[in-house]
N, C-alpha and C positions, 0 to 999 in steps of 0.2 A: 410785106410779111416775110418773103423769102430773104430779103436783106437782113432783117432782124434775126432771123433764124441763123443765118450764116455768122453774124456777129456773136451770137450767144455760144455757138459751137467753138468759135475761136477763143472766147473768154474762158470757156470751160477747159479747153485744151491747155491754155497757158496756165490756168489755176492748178490744174491737175499736175502739170509738169513741176510746178513749184513744190507742190505737196510731195510728189515722188522724190524729188531731190532731198527735201527735208527728211523724208522717211529713210531714204538710202543712207543719208549721213548718220541718222540715229542708229540704224541697224549696223552700219560700219563701226560706229563708236562702241556699240554693244559687243560686237565680235572682238574688237580690240581690247575692251575691258575684260571680256571672258578669257581671251588669250593670256592677258597679263595675270589674271586670277589663276589660271591653270599653271602658269609658270611658277607663281608663288606657292601654290599648293604642292606642286611636284618638288619644289626646292625644300619647303619646310616640312611637309607631311607626306611626302611621297611613299616612304617606307610603310607608314601606318596604313595608308589606303591600299597599297599593294597587298598587304597581309589580308585586308578585308576582302579583296577580290579573290585572292587565292583560297581563302577559307570557304568561298562559295563554290569552288570547283570540286570535282569528285576525286577523292583520295583513297588509297588503300595502304596500310602499313602493317607489316607482320614482324614478330620478334623471332630471331634466330637463336636457339638455345645453345649454350656452351656444354661441352662434355666435362663433367666433374672429374678431378684427378683421382688416380687409383691410390689405394692403400695396400702396401705389400709388407710381408714379413721379412726378416733379416736374410732369408734365403732367396728372396725374389718372388715367392709365392703370393699370388693376388688374394687379398683378404676382402677388398671392396672395389667395385668398378661400376661404371655407368654403361648400360646397354642401350643402343639406339632403339627407340620405339616410335610410334607414329600416332598423331592425332588425325581423326577423320574430319575433314572440313567440307561443308556444303556451300556451294555457290548457287543460291536460289534463282538469281537473275539469269544465269546461264542455263540452268536446268529448265526454266519456264519459257525459253525461246520457242519451244515447240511442245505441244501436248504429247507427242509421241515419245518424248524422253522420260516423262514422269513415271509411268508405271514400271517400265523395266528398271529404272534407277532405284526407285524406292524398294521394289521387290528384291533387288540384289543387295541393298543395304540391310534389309531384314534378314536375308538368308546368310550372309557372310559375317555380319557383326551382331546379330541377334538384337537389332534395334526395334523400336516400336514404330511400325509403319504409319499408324494413325497420328502419332505425334509429329512425324516428319511432314505429313500432308497438311496438318494444321499450321505448322510453321511456314510452309510454302504459301498458304493462303493469306496468312497474316503479315508476312514479310517478303513480298514478291520481288523487291528490289535489293534484298540483302545479298552481299557477295562473300560474307565470311560468317559462318556459324559452325561451332564445334559440336559434332554429333557424338564423338567418342574420343577418349583420351588414352594414351599409353597402350596402344594396340601393338602386339609383337609382329615381327615380320612374317611369321608363318601364317598369320591371319590376313595380313595385308596383301601378300603376293598373289593369291588367287583372284582377288578383286582387281588388282592392277592388270592381270592378264585380260580381264574383260575390256579394259580400256586401251589395250596395246594392239595396234594393227598388226596382223600377221600371226597372232597367237591363236591356238586352237579354239579358244573360248571367246574371242573378240566379239563385242557387240557394240555397234556404232551408236546405239540408242542410250548407252550408259554415259551420261553427261553430268556436269556440274559437281563432280566430287574430286577432291584432290587430298593429298596426304602431306601433313606438316611434320617435320622432324621434331623429335623430343627425346628425352633420356630418362631412364628409370634406374634407380640404384639397386645393385645386386650384391649379395653377400654369399659367395659360393659355399661357405662352410657353415651356414646357418647360425647356430648358437656359439660357435667358437670365438673366443675373445670378445664376446658381445659387450662386456663392460669396458673394455679398452677401446673398441672401435666406435661404438655409438651408432646412430642411424640418422637418416635425413627425413625431413617432413615432406609433405606433398609439394611444397614450394622449393624443394631442393636445398633446404637450409639444414645444416648439421645441428644435431642435438645430442648431447652427452658425448663423452669420450673424445677420441681424436676427431671425429666428424665435426664436433662443435669447436674444439680448441683450435683446430687448423682450418676452420671454415673458409676464411679469407684466402688461404693458400690453395685449398682444393677447388674453390670456386673460380671460374673464369669470368669473362665479360660477355654479356649478351650482345649479339649482333642485331641488326635491324635492316629490313628492306622497305624502302619508301617508294611509293608510286602515286602518280595522279594523272588525270586526263585534262589536257589543256583545252582551250577554246576550239581547237581543231580536232579534238578527240584523239590526240596523239598521246600515247602512254609514255610518260617520263618516269624513269626508275633509277634509284640509287641504292646500292647494297653496301652495308658496313658489316664485314664478317665477324662472327663470334670468335672469341679467344678462349681456348680450352684452359682448364685449371691445371695447376701443377700437381704432381704426385708426391707421396711421402713413402719413404722406406723406413720401417720401424726396427726397433731392437728386438722385437718379439720373435722368438724362434718357434715357428709353427709346430714343429715336432715336440718340443718341450711343452708348449701350450696344450697340445692334445693329450700328452701324458698327464699333466696336472689335472686337466678337466675330467679325464677318465676316472681318476681316483677320488676326486671331490664328489663327482656324481655317484660313484659306487658307494662311498660312505653314506651319502644321503639315502640311496635306495635301500641299503641294509638297515637303516635306523628309522626310516619313516614310520609313523604310527606305532612306535614301539612303547614308550612309557606314557605317551599321550597322543592325541590326534595331531597330525601335521607333519611337516618335513622332518628330515633327520636332524636338523638344528635350525634355529632361527636364521642364522647366517653361517656360511663357511667361506673363508677367504684363504688364498694362497698366492704368494709372490715369490718369484725367483729373480735374483739380481746378481750381476757381475760386480763384485765388491771393489774392483779396481777401476771401474769406469762409471758406475751408476746406471749402466744399461739394465733396463727391465727385460729379462729373458722370457718371463711368463707371468701372467696375472689373471687370476680367475676367482669368481665367487659363485655361490649357489644360494638361492635359485637363479637360474639364467633364463634367457628368452631368445627366440629366433629373430635375428636382425631383419629377415625378410618379412616378418609378421610381428612386429613388436607389440601390437595391441591385442594379441591373443590372450584373452582373459583366463584360459585354462591354465596358464603358467602361474596364476595367482593361487591356485588350489594348494592348500597346505601351508601357505605363508601366514605369518601373524599380521593382523590388521594394524593400521596406523590411524591416528586421529588427525584432526584438521591441521595440527602443527607438525605432523610427520612423526610423532612420538608413538611408541608402542602402546596399543590399546589393551588395558588390563581390566579384567572383571574383579569386582569386589569378592572377597572371601574365596579367592582362587585356590585350587589345590597346589601343594608344593611341587607337583609334577607339571603344572601348567606354566607356560611362559608368555601367555597372551591369548588372544582370540584368533583361532586359526580358521582361515577361509575355506568354505566348502563350495561345491558347484551350485548348490541351492542358494546359498547366501549371495554368491556373486550374481546370480540371475536376477535378484531383487535389487541390486545396487542401482542408484541413480547414475547418470552420466558423470556427475561431479565426483561421486564416491568412487566410481570405477577409475576415473583419471587419477585420483589421489593414490589409490592402491597401485596402479601401474607405475606411477612415479617412484614409489618405494621399490618396485621391482627393477626399474631402470637404473637406479643408483648403483654406483660402483662401491661395494662394501669396503674394498681395500683402501679407498681414499676418502670416502664420504661419511663413514660411521666411526664414532669414537667409543672407547671402552677403557676400563682400568686394566693396564697391561699385566699386573701380577708379577710373578717372580722372574719373568724374562728381563725385567729391569734391574735385577740384583747386580749383574756384572757392571752396570753403570755406576752404582754406588761404590763398589769396590774399586773401579778404575779411578773414580774421583779421589778417593782416599789415597791411593797409590800416587796419583799425579801431583797432589799438593803436599805429599809427605806426611799426611796424617796416619798413613799405614805403611808399614815396611813389607808386609806380606808374611811376616813371621809371628803375627799376633795369634793368641788363642783365647777363646771365650768359653764360658760355662753356660750351657743351655739346660735349664731345668724344666723347660716347657712353656715358659712365659716370662714376660718382663714388665714391670710396672713403670709406666711413663705417664707423668702427670697424675691424673685421677683415674687412669685406665690400666687394667691388666691386659696386655696384648699377648695373645697366644702364638706359639709356634705351631706349624702343621702337626708336629709330633708333640702332643700335649704331655707325654711322659718325659720329654726332654731328650736332647741328643748328646748330652755329656760334654766332653771336651771337644771343641770345634775350632779348627784352624781356619785361616782365611780361604785356603783352597777347598777344604772340606765344606765350608759354608756354602760355596757355590755348588759343589757336587751333590750335597743332600738337600740344598735349598733351605737353610736354617734361618728363620725369621729373626730369632733372638740375636744371632751373630751379626746380622745386617743392621739391626737397630743399634747395637754397640758401635758399629762402624760409623753410622750416621751421626751418633753423638760426638765421635772424635772429629768428624768432618765439620760439623756446624752448619746452621741453616744458610748462612751467607754463601759459603763455598758450595753447598749442595745446590742451591737455586741457581748460582752462577753457572755451574757446569750443566745443569738441566738445560739452560738456554744454549750453552755451548754445543750440546748434543742435538739441539734443534727441537726440543720439546716445548710446545706452546707456540711454535712458528710453522708457517706453511713451508713445505719443501719446494714449492713452485714446480712440481712435476708438470709436464706438458700434457695434462688431461683436464677436461672440464669437470668441475664438481668437487675439487679438493676442499675438505672441511677446514675452516679457520679455527684452530685450537687455542688461539690466544684467549686467556681467561680460564682455561681448563687446568692450568697449573697454579700453584700457590706462590705468591711473592714472599720474599724473605720477611718483609715487614708485617705480613699477616700470618706467617707460619708459626704454629705452636710446636711445642716439643712432641706432642702426639702426632701432629701432621708430619713432622720430620721423620718420626719413627715409622709411620705407615708408608710414607713416600719411599722410604729406603727399600721396601720390598714390593713396590708397585701398586699400592692402593692409595685412594684419595686424590689421584690426579688422572686425567684422561689423555689419551693420544689416539692416533689412527695407525693403521698398519704401515702405510708408506713412511710415516715418521719413524716408526720403530725400526724397520729393516734398514732404512737409510742411516740412522744413528748407529745401529749395531754393526753395520758394515765398517764404520769408522773404527770401532773397537778392535776389529780383527784384521784390518788392512794396513796397520801401522799408524793409524790416527787420522787418516785423510777423509774428510767429509765431502763426498761427491754429490752434486745436485742430481737427483734421479731424473731420467728422461726415457721416453718411449720412441722418439723419432731420431734417427741417426743421419738421414739425408733427405733433401728436397730436390726433386728432379723435374725438369720441364716436360711438357707434353711430347717434345721431340726426343726425350731421353737424356738430355745433357744435364749434368749436375749443376744446380743453382747454389746449393749450400750444403756443406758438411757440418754436422753438429758434433763438435768434439766434446770429450769428457771435461767437466768443469769442477775443479776443486774449490770449494768455498772457504774452507778453514781447516786448521789442524785442531782436532779435539783432544788428543792425548799424544804422548810421546811413543815412539816405536818400542821402547823397553816396556812401557806399561801395556802396550798392545800384546806383546809376547806373553806377558804374565796372564792376561785375560784369556788368551788362547789356551794356555796351559791349564787354567782352572776349568774352562768350559769343555775341554777335551775329557776331563774326568767325569763330567755329567753323563757322557755316553760310555766311556771306557772304564770308569771306576766301579769298584765292587758295589758301592752304595749309590751309584749314579741314578738320578731320577729319569734320565732319558735313554736308558739302554735299549728300549723298544723302538727307538728311532733308527738304529743302526742297520743299514742295508748289508746283506750278505756280501762278504769279500772286501768291504771297505771300512775305514774308520773315519768317523765324522765327529764334530764337536757341536755344542749347542747349549740351549737352556730351556727348561720347561717353564710353563707359567699357568697358574690357576688363580683367578680373581673372582671374588664375590661380586654380584651385581647388587644394585639398590632395589628395594630396601634390604639391609643386611638380615641374615637369618632366614631368607626365603628359599635357601638351598638352590639358588640359580647361579650358574657360573659361566665365565668365559675362560676356556682352556686353550693353551697355545704351545707351540714349540718353535723356537728360533734355532735353525741349524746351519751348518756350513761344511763345506768339503773342498778339498781333502783336509783332514785334521791337521796335518803337519805344515801345510802351506795353503791356507784357504784361498779359493778363487771365487766360489759362488756361495751365496746365502739363500736359504729357503725359509720362509716364515708361513706357518699355518695357524689360523685362528678359528676355533669352533665356538660359536656364540650359543650358549644354552643347548647343548646336545640333547637329543631326545632319548635319554637313558635314565634309569632310576637314580644312579649316582653320578651327578654331573661333574663333581670335583675330581676329574680323572684326566690328566694330561695325555693319557694314552689315546684319547679320542683324536688328538692332534698328531702324536707320533705315528699312529697307524697310517696316516696319509703320507707323512714325510718319508717313512721307510719305503713305501711302495713307489712313490715318485722317484726317489733317488735310485732305487733298484733298477729302474729302466733308464733314468736320465744320465747317470754317471757313465755307463758303457757307451751310450749314444755320444757323450761328450769326449769319448776316447780316454777316460781315466782308467788306468789299469788297476786291477784288484791287488790289494796289498795284504789282506788278511786271509788266514786259513778259513775254510768253509766246512761246517759240520754236515753230517749226512742229511739232517733235517733241512738245513739251508740249501743244500744242493738239490734236494727234491723240490723245494719251492722255486728255485731258479729254473729248473728244468720245466716246471709247469708254466712259469711265466713265458719262457722262450717258446714253448710249444703253442702258446695262445697269442703271442704277439702278432699283430696284423701288419703285413708289409705294405709299402706305399702303393702298390698296384692292385691290392685286393679291394673288393667292394666293402661298403660299410657293413658292419655286423652289429648285432644287438648287444647292448650292455648286459651286465649280469655276472661279470666275473667276480669271483670271491677272493677274499684276502688270504694272505699266507699265514699270519699268526693270529688271526681271528678277531672276534668281537671284543672291542675294548670296554665293554660294559663291566663295571666292577667297582671294587672299593678303592679308596685312596692308596696309592702305591709307593709312597716314599720308602726307599730302602728295600725294594723287592730283591729277591735273590737274582744273581747274575744268570743270563741266558746260557744255554748249553755251549760248552767250549768246542772248538773245532777238533776234528779227529786228526791225530798226528799223521803227518805224511800225505794229507789230502791234497795239498797244493802241489807237491812234487808229482803225485799221480796225475793230476790234471795237466801239469806241464808236459809230462811224458806222453799223455794221450794226445795233446795238441800237436806235439812234434811228430808223432806217428801219423796223425791225420794229415799233417802238412806233407809228409813224405809220401803217403799213399796217394794223395791228390796229384802230386807231381808224376808218380809212376803210372797213373791211370790216363794220362794224356793220350788221346786218340784223335783221329780226324773229326769225329762227330762230337767231341767233348766241348762243352761250353767253355768259352775263353776264360771266364772268371775262375773256373776250377783249377786253373794253373797258377792262380795267385797264392801268396803266402796266407796262412791262416792265423788269425789273432788268437793268442793263447787264452785270453780271459773270456772271450765271448764265443769263440768257435766260428766267427764270421771271416770271410775272405777280406783281404786288404788290397785295395786298388793301388798298384805301384805308382801311378801317375799323380793321384790326389791324396793318397794316404787315408781315404775314407773307408769305412767298413762297407762290405758288399753283401747283400742278402744272398744266401746260397741257393735259394729257390729260383730266383729270376734274374740275378745279376744286377739289380738296381742298387745304387748307392744309398746308404742310409743318410738322411739329412739333405737330400736333393730338393728340387723344386716341388715335386709332388709330395703332398702331406700324407703321412701314414695315418691310418685309422686304428687307434689303439683301443677301440671299444670292446675288444674281445678278451678282456683280462680274466685271469683265473679267479676262482672263488677261494676265500681263505677260511681257516678255522679260527676259533677264538683262542687268544693267548691268555694265559693265566697271570695272576699276580695283581699287585696294587699299583696305582698310578702316582703321579707326582704330587704336587702340593694340595 
C-alpha cells in the first residue's frame, strides 16, 4: 500500500508539472498577445484613448475677459470706456471642507452683496462638489473691496472662516456723458456686443480676444494649468467735437421742451435732427436727434413718453379720422405700462434709431439749389434767365402751385433761390429734361447710400424716380424737392459738394484707430468719391444761397447769428397724405458765407405747432447753434451788431457754462422767440445794425486789453496777462491760440467737455416763415 501511494504521488507530481508548463506557456502567449495588442492600440488609436482618459479627470476652465476699446471725441475726451467689475464666484467644495466655514461665509455674502442666504445654502446642499458657481455679476470695486478685506490676512476685518469665495474679472461699458451723442455712439448688450452706432459698426475693432485659463488634476492630484491672456480691443478717435455736440444737443432739446404738448400731446416734434459737417473733409463734427436716451440705461421706457407709436413694420401708427393737429398716436406713461415685452421692444427700437441716417422724408425746397446747379452745369441755364410766376404752373393734368399763390412776378435764377419760387424751378426742370435731371440726382448721391461709418444707414435706392418712369409732373415736383425721398446724411453730404467746389466727400465719423497701448493703427483720411459740379457752378450756388439769408426777400434771414453772415436754403415739404397739413421743415446752412467751411443741417419732422409749414422752426435752432459754435471755432465776427443782437449775445455769454462748472438744468430760452406762426416767405428784413457799433466794440476790446496788461500784479492770474479776443472778450492763450475762459483760465475746447445746458430763454420772433 505504501508503495502504491508513493507511485501515485509521483504520477500526480509529474502530471501537474506538465499541466503547469502548458498553463505557463498559455499565460505567456496571452501576455505576448496582449502586449502586441497594446502596441497596436497605442500606435493606431492612442490619441483617441488618451482623450477618453483625460476626459475622466477633473478639469477647471475659466474665461478671461478682454477690455473693450474706448471711443473718444476729436479732442481726446472719452465718450465710452470699459470699467473693470467683478463676478462673485462660489467654490462649494472648498467651502464645505469644514462646517465652521459655512455660516460666516454665507452671512458675509448676504451682508456685502445683498444675496439670498437660503438660495446659497440650497445650492451648497445640492451641489457639494461644485467648484464654480456665479453668485453675482458685474459688482463694482467699492462693493468688492470690503469683502476682500475679510479674506486678507493682516487686515482689520480678516476672518479665517471666510472660505470658498473668489472674484472673477469682468468689464462693464460706461458712457460718462449719458445721453450725449447717443445716436452716434450706440451701446452694448449684456454680452458686450455693440448695437447701433459706432459700437455696432466698429464692433470687431473695439472687441478684443477672450483669454482662457485651463487647469486639471492628474492622477497624482497635481494641478496642471495653462493661461492664454486676453487681448484688449482697439480704440477709436472720432471726428465728433464734444463741445459742438453739446451745443447742438442743448438747442435741440430746448426746442423740444418749449414746444412739447403745444398744439397736441407729445414731444415738440415727431423727430428733430441736426448734423454739422466739415465740407472739405466729410468729417461729422456733430450729429444729434431728439428724442434721445441715456446710453447707460438704454431700456428706460420713460424716454418713450411723448413719442409717436410705430407699428409692426416700424411705420408711424395713425388713427382714423385724426385731427389735422395730430401726427400719430403719442405714448403716455399709462400706455407704456400696459405694453407687452414685444411692444416695448418695438417702440424702444424706434427710439434707438438714428434719425439723421435711418429715416427718410421728402426734402422740400432745400433741394432747389441742386436743380439750378444741374441746369448751370449742363448749359441749360446761363444764370441770366427770368421767369414769370403768377402763382401756379400747369404741368400735365395738374395745376401745381407756388408757395405764394398770388405769384412772385418776374423771377430771376438768383431770386428763385432767394424767395424759393416753385414756378421758376419747374421752368428750370423743363429746360434740363428728365434724363439729365435723374443723371445728376445720382451724381449728387440721391438714391445711394453714403456708406457713412455708422450702423443703420437707410438704403434709399428705389426712393427716387428713374428717367424711364418719370412723368412731366414728377419732374416738376422733383425740381422743388417733392415726390422723392432722402435722408439727412444724404442731403448734407450732397449739399457740401455744392459749396466746396464740387467735391463729393464720403462722410465719416472716425478719424483714427489706436491700439490699447496708444499707438496709431490706422488714420482714416478724407476720401473724395467724385466731382459733382465745376468750381464755377459752385461759386454761383454760393452766391444764390447767400441771398437766402442776406437778401431783402430771403426766406432764411432768421437763421443768421449775430455778427456773422451765413448762407443756406430753407425747406418745407408736405407729408403724405397730401392736404393733412403735416410738414417736414428744414434749413441747410453753411458758414462763413464768403468761404464756406462748415455745413449745418436741421430737420424738424412735424413740429408741434398749429402751423407746421414754417421753416423758422428749423432756423431757430440753426441760429442759436451757430451763435455759440462760430466763436468756439475761432471765426471772427464780420457784421455789425444791433442793440437787440448785442443784448442777446450778452445774455448768452452770461449763461454759458464753462468746462469746469457742474451740470445745470436746461430751460434756457431763445433769443428771438417762438417760431410758431404763419408761412413767412418774404418777411421784412430783421433790424439793421446800429452804425458805429462794431467800432465801439473794437475800442472797448482794445481798452480791456490795455487795462488787463496794466493790472498785472503778483497775485494776478497768469491768463489775465494774455491778449483779449476782440469778438468774444475771452483771453487768447499765446502758446496755443485757443480762447481762455476769463473766470478760471481753462482753454475752450480742451479735453473737459463744457456743459452748455444753461442757455438763456428767448422771446418769440415775429413774421412769416419759409415755404
